C-alpha positions, 0 to 999 in steps of 0.5 A: 095768295101769299103775293097779294098785298094787304091794304089797311086803311085808318080813318079818323085816327088823327082826330081821335089822337088830337081829342085824346091829347086834349083830354089828357092835357085837361086831366093833367091841368085838373090834377095839377090844380089839386096837387100843387102845394100852394093850392092845396094849402089855400084850399085847406085853410079856406075850407076849414077853420084857419085857427085850427089849421094854424094850431095843427101846423104849430103842433107838428112843428113842436113835435118835430122840434122835440123829436131828438130831445133826450130829456124825459120832459122833451120826449113827453112834450113831443108825444103830446104835440104829436098827439095833438097834431094827429087829433087836429089832422083827424078833425080836419079830415072828417070835417 
């Protein structure tokens, strides 16, 4: 019994492998379409009001611009801009 050879037959493994690779390529292609910044930005603007998207980008830019300001007015403007950006992002996310 210990000297008897063991024979294992694998049928259909090559076709299943090719099918799995094709499915993986299709899945990665779909993820790439969803995650590329250019496609994501285009989708964001086309699905929402472009003026609202632009206002959000400007608010984020102003908030970042005032990030390192030492004056009280600069910090206040930065906080207001960050708040506006957050509200716009919330509005875009819920619409």
